[in-house]
C-alpha positions in Angstrom: -3.7 14.6 -3.9 -5.0 12.8 -7.1 -8.3 10.6 -7.2 -7.1 7.5 -8.4 -5.0 4.2 -6.9 -1.7 3.2 -7.8 -1.5 -0.1 -6.8 2.0 -0.5 -9.1 3.4 2.6 -7.2 2.1 0.4 -4.2 3.7 -3.1 -5.2 7.8 -0.7 -6.2 7.1 0.8 -3.4 7.6 -1.7 -1.0 10.7 -3.3 -2.7 12.0 -1.0 -2.8 11.7 -0.3 0.8 12.9 -4.8 1.1 9.2 -5.1 3.0 7.7 -8.4 1.8 3.4 -8.7 1.3 3.2 -10.2 4.6 5.4 -8.1 6.4 3.6 -5.5 4.9 0.3 -7.2 6.3 1.2 -7.6 9.5 2.8 -3.4 10.0 -0.9 -2.4 8.8 -3.6 -5.3 10.4 -4.7 -6.9 7.2 -4.2 -9.6 5.2 -1.5 -10.9 2.7 -4.3 -12.2 0.4 -5.4 -7.9 0.5 -2.1 -6.1 0.5 -1.8 -8.8 -2.7 -5.5 -7.2 -3.6 -4.3 -4.2 -3.4 -1.2 -4.3 -5.2 -3.1 -5.4 -8.1 -5.5 -2.4 -8.1 -9.0 -4.8 -7.3 -9.1 -3.8 -3.4 -8.3 -0.1 -2.6 -7.7 0.7 1.1 -9.8 2.6 3.2 -8.1 5.4 4.7 -7.1 3.9 7.9 -5.3 1.4 6.7 -3.9 3.6 4.2 -2.6 6.2 6.4 -0.8 2.9 8.5 1.0 2.6 4.5 1.7 6.0 4.2 2.7 5.7 7.4 5.3 2.6 7.4 6.5 3.2 4.0 7.6 6.9 5.3 6.4 8.6 1.8 3.3 10.8 0.7 -0.5 9.4 -0.7 0.0 11.3 -3.5 3.2 8.9 -3.7 1.0 6.5 -4.5 -2.0 7.4 -6.5 -1.8 8.5 -10.0 
């Protein structure tokens, strides 16, 4: 897995799957503001939340990193 989380990739993947920020927030157990901060690369999801995002998106961890 690469070292740098990429919020743009998170946003692109979410939009590709037609999931709203609110839906993703509810699915992984964080606030809407937190998802927004992840997508702007202002925060990095911890490993637990990242696992939930990857599961929800049915993707690989590397899909969200550069």
